[in-house]
C-alpha positions in Angstrom: 36.3 230.3 254.4 33.1 231.9 252.2 30.4 229.6 253.0 29.5 229.3 249.7 32.8 227.5 249.0 31.8 225.7 251.8 28.6 224.6 250.8 30.2 223.4 247.4 32.7 221.5 249.0 30.0 219.6 250.8 28.3 218.7 247.4 31.6 217.9 245.8 32.4 215.2 249.0 28.3 214.0 248.7 28.8 213.1 245.3 32.4 211.3 246.2 31.2 209.2 249.1 28.1 208.4 246.9 30.3 207.1 243.7 32.8 205.3 246.1 29.9 203.1 247.8 27.4 203.3 245.0 28.9 203.5 241.4 26.0 202.3 239.4 23.5 204.4 241.2 25.6 207.9 240.6 27.4 206.7 237.8 28.8 210.4 237.1 29.7 211.4 240.8 33.1 211.2 239.9 32.9 215.2 239.0 33.0 215.6 242.7 36.4 215.9 242.5 36.5 218.2 239.5 34.6 220.0 242.0 37.6 220.3 244.6 39.8 221.2 241.6 38.4 223.9 240.5 37.7 225.4 244.4 41.3 224.6 244.6 42.4 226.8 242.2 39.9 229.7 242.7 41.6 229.8 246.5 45.0 229.1 245.0 44.7 232.3 242.7 43.1 234.0 245.5 46.1 233.8 248.2 48.5 234.4 245.5 47.3 237.3 244.4 47.1 238.6 248.1 50.2 238.1 248.7 51.7 239.5 245.2 49.5 242.4 245.8 51.3 243.0 249.4 54.6 242.4 248.1 55.6 239.0 250.1 54.6 236.1 247.5 58.0 234.2 247.7 57.1 230.9 245.7 59.1 228.5 247.4 57.6 229.5 250.5 54.1 229.4 249.0 54.7 226.3 247.7 56.2 224.8 251.1 52.7 226.0 253.4 50.6 224.7 250.8 51.9 221.1 250.7 52.3 221.2 254.7 48.8 222.1 254.9 47.8 219.0 252.4 50.2 216.5 253.7 49.2 217.1 257.6 45.8 215.3 257.5 47.7 212.8 255.5 50.2 211.3 257.5 47.7 210.1 260.3 46.0 207.9 257.4 49.0 206.8 256.1 49.9 205.5 259.7 46.7 203.8 259.8 46.3 202.3 256.2 50.2 200.7 256.6 49.2 199.0 259.9 45.9 197.7 258.9 47.2 196.8 255.2 49.8 194.4 256.9 47.3 192.3 258.6 44.6 192.6 255.9 45.7 192.7 252.5 47.3 190.0 250.2 50.6 189.9 249.2 50.2 191.5 245.9 48.3 194.3 247.6 50.8 194.9 249.8 53.4 195.4 247.4 51.1 197.6 245.4 50.5 199.7 248.6 53.6 200.1 249.7 54.5 201.4 246.0 51.3 204.0 246.5 53.0 205.0 250.2 56.2 205.9 248.7 54.1 208.0 246.3 52.2 209.5 248.6 55.4 210.9 250.4 56.5 212.7 247.2 53.2 214.1 245.9 53.0 211.7 242.6 51.2 209.0 243.7 48.9 209.8 240.7 51.8 208.7 238.6 52.4 205.6 240.3 48.5 204.6 240.3 48.9 205.1 236.6 51.7 202.6 235.8 50.5 200.7 238.2 47.1 200.2 235.9 46.5 197.5 233.4 44.8 194.6 231.8 45.8 192.3 235.1 46.0 194.9 237.9 44.0 194.8 240.5 40.2 195.9 240.9 40.6 199.9 241.8 38.4 199.4 244.9 40.5 197.4 246.6 43.3 200.1 246.4 43.4 202.0 249.9 45.3 204.8 248.8 44.1 205.3 245.1 42.0 208.4 246.3 45.6 210.1 247.2 46.0 210.6 243.6 43.8 214.3 243.6 45.8 215.5 246.4 49.2 214.7 244.1 47.7 216.2 241.3 46.7 219.4 243.8 50.1 219.3 245.2 52.0 219.4 241.4 49.4 222.3 240.4 50.4 224.2 243.4 54.1 224.0 242.3 53.3 225.0 238.7 50.1 227.3 238.2 51.4 230.2 240.4 54.3 230.9 238.4 51.6 231.9 236.1 50.6 234.5 237.9 54.2 236.1 238.2 53.3 237.3 234.6 51.9 240.9 234.2 48.4 241.2 235.8 46.8 241.9 232.3 48.5 238.6 230.9 48.7 235.8 232.9 44.8 235.4 232.3 45.3 235.1 228.4 48.4 232.4 228.9 46.2 230.2 231.3 43.3 230.8 229.3 45.5 229.6 226.0 47.2 226.8 228.3 43.5 225.7 230.1 42.4 224.9 226.3 45.6 223.2 225.5 45.0 221.2 228.5 41.1 220.5 227.7 42.7 219.2 224.3 44.7 216.8 225.6 41.8 215.8 227.5 39.7 214.6 224.7 42.6 212.8 222.7 44.0 210.8 225.6 40.8 209.5 226.8 41.0 207.6 223.2 44.6 206.1 223.7 44.9 205.8 227.3 41.6 206.6 229.5 43.9 206.0 233.0 46.8 209.0 231.7 43.8 211.2 230.9 42.3 211.0 234.6 45.5 210.4 237.0 47.7 213.1 235.2 48.1 216.7 235.8 48.6 217.5 232.1 44.7 216.8 231.6 43.7 218.3 234.5 45.1 221.9 234.5 42.1 223.1 232.7 40.0 222.3 235.7 42.5 224.2 238.0 42.9 227.4 235.6 39.1 228.0 235.5 39.0 228.4 238.8 41.6 230.7 238.8 40.4 232.8 236.1 36.8 233.2 238.1 39.2 235.5 240.2 39.7 238.2 237.1 35.8 238.2 236.9 34.3 241.7 237.7 31.8 241.1 240.8 28.2 240.5 239.9 25.6 242.9 240.0 22.1 241.2 240.8 19.6 240.9 243.2 20.7 238.3 246.0 17.3 236.4 245.3 18.0 236.2 242.3 21.6 234.7 242.6 20.7 232.3 245.2 17.9 230.8 242.8 20.5 230.5 239.9 23.1 228.8 242.5 20.4 226.5 243.6 19.8 225.7 239.9 23.4 225.1 239.2 23.5 222.6 242.3 20.2 221.3 240.9 22.0 220.5 237.8 25.2 219.1 239.1 23.0 216.4 240.8 21.0 215.6 237.8 24.5 215.3 235.9 26.0 213.6 238.2 22.6 211.0 238.6 22.2 210.8 234.7 25.6 211.3 233.4 27.9 209.1 230.9 30.0 206.7 233.6 32.9 207.3 231.8 34.6 209.1 233.0 33.5 211.2 230.0 35.0 215.0 229.2 32.0 216.2 228.9 30.7 215.1 232.2 33.7 216.8 233.7 33.2 219.9 231.8 29.5 220.1 232.9 30.6 219.7 235.8 33.0 222.5 236.5 30.8 224.8 234.8 28.1 224.6 237.1 30.6 224.9 240.1 32.2 228.0 238.3 28.4 229.2 238.4 28.0 228.6 242.1 31.5 230.7 243.2 30.0 233.4 240.8 26.4 233.6 241.6 26.1 232.6 245.3 25.6 235.8 247.2 27.6 236.1 250.6 26.2 234.3 253.2 24.4 235.4 256.6 23.2 233.4 259.3 23.9 229.8 260.3 25.7 227.8 257.9 23.6 225.2 255.5 24.1 221.0 256.6 26.3 221.4 253.6 28.5 224.2 254.5 29.4 222.6 257.9 29.7 219.1 255.7 32.3 220.8 253.5 34.4 222.3 256.2 35.4 218.5 257.3 35.2 217.7 253.3 39.2 217.1 253.6 39.1 214.7 256.9 36.1 212.9 255.1 37.8 212.2 251.7 41.1 211.1 253.2 38.9 208.7 255.7 35.9 207.3 253.6 38.3 205.5 250.9 40.5 203.2 252.6 37.6 201.9 254.7 35.6 201.0 251.6 38.7 199.6 250.0 39.5 197.5 252.7 36.0 196.0 252.9 35.9 195.5 249.5 39.2 193.9 249.4 37.7 190.9 252.0 34.6 190.7 250.3 36.9 189.8 247.2 36.7 193.0 245.2 32.7 191.9 244.9 29.3 194.4 246.4 29.4 194.3 250.2 25.7 194.4 251.4 24.2 197.6 252.1 24.2 197.0 255.4 27.7 197.2 256.0 28.1 200.0 253.5 26.5 201.8 255.6 28.3 200.7 258.7 31.3 201.4 257.0 30.1 205.5 256.0 29.3 205.5 259.7 33.0 204.5 260.8 34.0 207.1 258.2 32.2 209.9 259.3 33.5 209.0 262.9 36.8 208.9 261.7 36.9 212.3 259.5 35.7 214.2 263.0 38.3 212.5 265.0 40.7 213.6 262.4 39.9 217.1 261.6 39.9 217.6 265.4 43.6 216.2 265.2 45.3 218.1 262.4 42.7 221.1 262.8 44.2 224.0 260.3 43.7 226.5 263.5 46.4 224.4 265.0 49.9 226.2 263.8 51.5 223.5 265.0 50.5 220.3 266.7 52.5 218.3 268.5 50.4 215.0 268.1 50.7 215.0 264.7 54.6 214.5 264.6 54.9 211.4 265.8 52.6 210.1 262.8 55.5 211.8 260.1 58.4 209.4 261.8 56.0 206.3 261.5 55.1 206.6 258.1 58.3 207.1 257.1 59.8 204.3 258.9 57.0 202.3 257.5 57.9 202.7 254.3 61.6 202.2 254.7 61.1 198.9 256.7 58.2 197.5 254.3 60.1 198.4 251.0 63.1 197.1 252.4 62.5 193.5 253.4 60.7 190.7 250.7 57.0 190.4 251.5 56.1 187.2 253.4 55.1 183.6 251.5 51.9 183.0 254.1 51.2 179.5 254.2 54.6 178.7 252.5 53.0 179.8 248.9 54.9 182.5 247.2 51.8 184.2 246.2 52.9 187.1 244.6 54.7 184.7 241.8 51.6 182.4 241.9 49.4 185.5 241.0 51.3 187.3 238.7 49.8 188.2 235.5 49.5 185.5 232.9 51.0 187.0 229.9 52.4 183.6 228.6 55.6 183.0 226.9 56.7 187.2 227.9 55.1 190.3 228.3 56.1 191.7 224.9 53.6 188.7 223.5 50.7 191.2 224.7 50.8 193.2 221.3 49.5 196.5 221.1 49.6 196.6 217.1 50.4 194.6 214.3 51.6 191.0 215.2 55.7 190.5 215.0 57.1 187.1 215.4 59.1 188.2 217.9 61.8 185.8 219.6 60.2 186.1 222.9 56.9 185.0 221.5 58.7 181.9 219.8 59.8 178.3 221.7 61.4 177.7 218.3 62.1 179.1 214.9 59.8 176.4 213.6 57.0 176.1 215.9 54.3 173.3 215.5 51.3 175.4 217.5 50.1 178.7 217.5 48.0 180.7 220.3 46.2 183.0 218.8 43.7 185.7 220.7 43.2 187.7 224.0 44.2 187.5 227.4 42.2 184.0 227.7 44.5 182.7 225.1 47.7 183.8 226.9 47.3 181.8 229.6 47.5 178.5 227.6 50.6 179.6 225.9 53.0 178.7 228.7 51.6 175.7 229.6 51.2 174.4 225.8 54.8 174.6 225.2 55.9 173.2 228.2 53.3 170.2 228.3 55.8 168.3 225.8 59.3 169.8 225.6 59.8 166.7 223.5 58.0 168.1 220.7 58.2 171.0 218.4 57.5 174.5 220.1 54.7 177.0 220.4 54.1 180.4 219.3 52.2 183.0 220.8 50.0 186.2 218.8 47.7 187.7 221.5 46.4 190.9 222.0 44.2 192.1 225.5 40.7 192.3 224.8 41.1 191.3 220.9 39.1 188.1 220.3 40.8 185.8 216.9 37.8 186.5 215.1 38.9 188.5 211.7 37.2 191.1 209.6 35.2 192.5 213.5 36.3 193.8 217.0 34.3 195.1 219.9 34.4 198.9 219.9 33.4 201.2 223.3 34.7 204.1 224.7 38.2 205.2 226.1 40.8 202.9 225.6 38.8 200.2 223.5 37.2 203.3 221.1 37.2 203.2 217.7 40.8 203.3 216.6 42.2 200.7 219.2 39.2 198.0 216.9 40.3 199.3 214.2 44.2 197.9 215.8 42.3 195.0 216.8 41.1 193.9 213.2 44.6 195.0 211.7 46.3 192.9 214.6 44.2 189.6 213.3 44.7 190.2 209.9 48.6 190.3 210.4 48.5 186.6 212.5 46.6 185.4 209.5 49.0 186.5 207.1 51.9 185.4 209.0 50.3 182.0 210.0 49.8 181.3 205.8 53.4 181.7 205.4 54.5 178.9 207.9 54.9 175.3 206.4 55.8 173.9 209.7 52.8 175.4 211.8 50.2 172.7 212.1 48.1 173.6 215.0 46.0 176.8 215.9 44.6 177.1 219.4 41.7 180.3 219.3 41.3 181.6 223.0 38.7 184.0 224.1 36.4 185.5 226.5 34.2 185.8 223.4 31.7 187.7 225.7 33.0 191.0 224.3 31.4 189.8 220.7 28.1 189.1 222.0 26.8 191.7 224.3 23.4 193.4 223.8 23.4 197.1 223.2 27.4 197.0 222.0 28.8 196.9 218.7 31.0 195.6 216.6 33.7 197.4 214.6 33.9 196.3 211.1 35.7 196.8 208.2 33.0 198.8 206.9 31.6 200.4 209.6 29.9 199.1 212.6 27.0 196.7 213.6 25.3 195.1 216.8 26.6 192.4 218.5 24.9 189.3 218.2 25.8 185.7 218.5 24.8 185.3 214.9 27.6 188.2 213.7 30.3 186.3 216.2 29.7 183.0 214.7 29.8 184.0 211.2 33.2 185.9 211.9 34.4 183.3 213.8 33.8 180.4 211.1 35.2 182.6 208.5 38.5 182.7 211.0 38.4 179.0 211.1 38.0 178.3 207.4 40.6 180.7 206.7 43.0 178.8 208.9 41.7 175.4 207.2 42.3 176.8 203.8 46.0 177.9 204.6 46.8 174.0 205.8 46.1 174.4 209.5 44.1 172.5 212.3 42.0 174.6 214.5 40.9 174.3 218.0 38.8 176.5 220.0 39.5 176.9 224.1 36.2 177.3 225.4 36.4 180.1 228.3 37.0 178.8 231.9 34.2 179.3 234.4 34.4 182.6 236.2 32.8 184.3 239.1 31.6 187.9 239.9 34.3 187.5 243.1 38.1 187.6 242.6 39.1 183.7 242.7 42.5 184.5 243.0 42.4 186.5 246.2 40.2 184.2 247.9 41.8 181.3 247.3 45.2 183.2 248.6 43.0 184.5 251.7 41.4 181.2 252.5 44.7 179.4 252.3 46.7 182.0 253.9 44.0 182.4 256.8 43.1 186.4 255.9 39.7 187.3 256.3 37.0 186.6 254.1 33.5 188.1 254.0 30.6 186.7 252.2 32.4 183.1 251.5 32.8 179.7 253.0 34.8 178.5 250.2 36.1 180.1 246.5 34.1 177.3 244.1 32.2 179.2 241.5 28.9 178.7 241.2 27.9 177.2 237.8 24.6 178.1 237.4 25.7 181.6 238.1 28.3 181.4 235.3 26.2 179.6 232.8 23.6 182.5 233.1 26.3 185.2 232.8 28.0 183.8 229.9 24.9 182.2 228.0 25.8 183.9 224.6 29.2 182.6 224.9 28.2 178.9 225.5 25.7 179.0 222.7 28.0 180.2 220.4 30.6 177.4 221.1 27.7 174.8 220.9 27.0 176.3 217.4 30.9 176.1 216.4 31.1 172.0 217.8 27.9 171.4 215.7 29.6 172.9 212.5 32.1 170.5 212.8 35.1 172.6 214.9 36.9 171.3 217.5 36.1 172.8 220.6 37.7 172.1 224.2 35.7 172.7 227.5 37.6 173.5 230.3 34.4 173.3 232.3 34.0 169.8 231.5 36.8 169.2 234.1 36.1 171.8 236.5 32.1 171.8 236.8 30.2 168.9 238.4 26.7 169.7 239.7 26.2 173.0 240.3 30.0 173.6 241.6 32.8 174.4 239.5 35.9 173.7 241.7 39.3 176.2 241.3 42.3 173.7 242.5 43.1 170.7 241.2 45.6 168.2 243.3 46.0 170.8 245.4 47.1 173.9 243.3 45.1 176.7 243.3 43.8 177.3 239.7 43.3 181.1 239.1 44.8 184.1 239.8 41.9 186.6 239.5 38.4 186.4 238.7 38.7 185.1 235.4 42.3 184.1 234.7 44.5 180.9 235.3 47.9 181.5 237.0 50.8 179.9 235.5 50.7 176.8 238.0 46.8 176.3 236.8 47.3 176.2 233.7 49.6 173.9 233.6 47.7 171.6 235.7 44.2 172.1 234.0 46.2 171.6 230.2 47.5 168.2 231.6 43.9 167.1 232.5 42.8 168.5 229.2 45.2 166.3 227.5 45.3 168.8 224.7 46.6 167.1 221.6 45.0 169.2 218.5 41.7 168.5 216.8 41.5 164.9 215.3 
């Protein structure tokens, strides 16, 4: 293997490990994976071309050899992750892991992870097989891309270039609609592999060795600068820049002489390190409930990862045609997948945690609307409801609890859209899935809810619920009907008061449900782990520090105070949950939370009875 390729691999794995350990410090180091894709495309094209020139290329045989080479080091990792996961992970995490194991066995784990994603999905930092999505993409590319090279030698690069352009254009478009799909799925990654493949068609570079070495070094330095200063996105332009710099290094780097560099030696072990380091970090994050572990433990975890990678590389060294020690791993993984998937997960401590911590979407998952509000049957408990629950996921959690509170009374309608607070005429605007197009859909959704409630003579009470923080964050912007404006408490107050006045003008009474106390750690996972006897690091209990919550949400609390001072009825869950400097996470022995911010169905039912919600006076 060329030392420049190994050096590039070494640089890529350094970026990946830094990004996984300290993402805030190296926000764009995810481009390390993009580098691997370019290198993979380059090596794939070289190998296919050699076999084509020799007249011995067989597509099926090539794909089998490629997948076998990818899979051999993965199998021991799957065995270890399965064993540790059965002991360490919560019920929902174990179910998620089994789905990922099944995907890993079929090179479709990238699709599994995409389908698992969603607003209520567990934190990505606690998924021990998350990193295998890249291997699935490499395997899928190995299945498809060699077919391009079966075209006439002078034609396939042009066809490939057109395909790469379409792939990158699709990435730019998809990032706005579904950032997870753009990140995980092969169609939006093909351009990176093809870029590497096209490098094999460039004529030899005729420059002085010193000049080439200098330019390659500058490209590597530029890659580091992008990793440390680039958009945390993931950004298509950061990915493109990283891939072009990687391509420049492949083209410019002169033939190596002498001893390999430390980066080249690290690159030789990069695959094993990639496979090992992430599960170690993910299990550590699980035990820390998704919060940031101390730097000492992170460094220790990376030390364990390097030792494990060295052992994995020795166990599955490519220089061994057949390694008999790896074969038992195949059987163990397959057996673990079959047995684990065939039997239901146990209810630890007598609680069906998977049921208790399921996403609290209210009356029905379809009540998390994506466009305009529609009064569908699943989101109405009666044809003439007296209550309307309107807002984002913080409103969803109250819908079923309100419907169950007193079944003798007329029912509830639910009009909710994730992240879309019930403030008419404005919406938070970010990048990716929450870009300007989504913000305009949010505004249209709220307009449609207001129009519907005006036509409901039986409707008496409207309960507005939201995190509200997304409307008052410093440095962020609000989409309006005419453009954008800076987020502020003043702007949110104006929009929220306009919503209240519009509801009152329709002859309805209105209440605002203030947000429940939230934490920097996963409260639901903490409760399950504490009650079930699973390891928890960094905490003695699951209560929320009231002072930390107040500091983090002070603009929202100020907004609630202003609304109350203006005569709006505001319901305060914290007045039930908080005393002194602590906010409890259990009432009457019932765990209240499903994650760090949302209540479980049981928790919302208990809390709403304590709040004695009857609507505004």
